[in-house]
N, C-alpha and C positions, 0 to 999 in steps of 0.2 A: 184538287189534290190534297193529299192527306200525310202526314210523318207522324212517324209513333217513335215515341222517348220512352222515359222510364216511367215520366211522371204522367204519362198520357197519348193522347192524340193531337194534333192540331190539325185543323184543317182550312185549307185557304182557296177559297173560290174563285173564276175565271173573272167576275165582277170584281173583286178585290186586285186583282194583280193587272186588269184596266185601267183601274182608277189611278196605281202610281204610275204607269206606264203614260197615260192619258196627261198627269201632272207635270211628268217631266220632260214631256214634249212641250207642252204650253210655256213651261219656263226656259225652254231653249232660244236662245238666240236666232233672231231671224224666221221664228216660227208665229203667225199670226193667227193661227185658228186650226182644229181638227177638222177633217172634212168626211162627208158620208162614202162609205166604199160604193156605191151604188144607187142608181136612182130607185129602187125600194125603201132603203133605209134612207136617204135624201126626204122623201115623203111621211115615212114615219118619224122624223125627226121632227115636222110640223108640228105634227099631233101631240108629240111626247119630247119631253126635253130631257135627254137621257147624258148625263156627265161622261159618260164612257164610250160614247159615240166616236166612229173612226180609228178603235183600236181592235182588232181581232185576236183572240188569244189560242194556242193551241198547246195541250201539254201532252208530253211523251215521256216517260219514265223519268219522272224527276227532271226534266228538262224543257224549258219554254223557249217555246218560237210565238213570235209577236211579230202582227201587221198593221203598220201605222199610216194613216193616210193624213196627210196635213196639207195646209196652206199658207206658203211662206212669201216672206215680203217682198215687195219688187224691188230691186235694185240690189238684192243681197247673192253673194254666189250659191246658185242652189246645191252644187256638189258638197261643197263646204258645208251648208247650213243639214243635208242631209245625213254626213256622216257626225256631225257634231250631235245630232238629233239622238243617231241610234246609240253612240257612245255612251250619251246621257242616261237614256232609258234602259242599256243594259247595267249600269252603274247601279242607279237607282234600285230596278227593280231585282237583283241579285242580293243589293244591302238589305231592302224590306223583308224579301222571304225568305232567303238562303238557299235558293235552288239556281240553278245552272242554265241561264239564258244560252238558248243553242242560237239562235238567229234574230235579228232585228231588222224586218225589210221595211222600207221609208216610201211612201208612194206620195208623189207630190203630183196632189190635184189643182192646183192652181196657183197664180200670184195675186197680193191685194198690196194696195196702197195704203200702207195703213195711216201715215200722217201727212198732211196735205199742206205744210207750212210753205 
């Protein structure tokens, strides 16, 4: 993504946007982790530790669309967590980049019990 101004150009990579989105997702209530979107990505994650796994970024005409694959804490309301995560990601990505987030699609890939007290 390129943005031009009087002072010059600003380049924002897909990876930078994915990094902001993954941090926003992981800081949201009810999310215990990000998940791979498919088996091939899951296998590649064993070999390399990519902090942006589970986030796909699509840029179209200064608008961002995101697909985020999450694992939700068992016992939380999945729908409420998904809505909260989408809103949190949208806000933080728009604030960090200054670009409009057109869509945030949340894909719940699993449930996990995080605390066994």
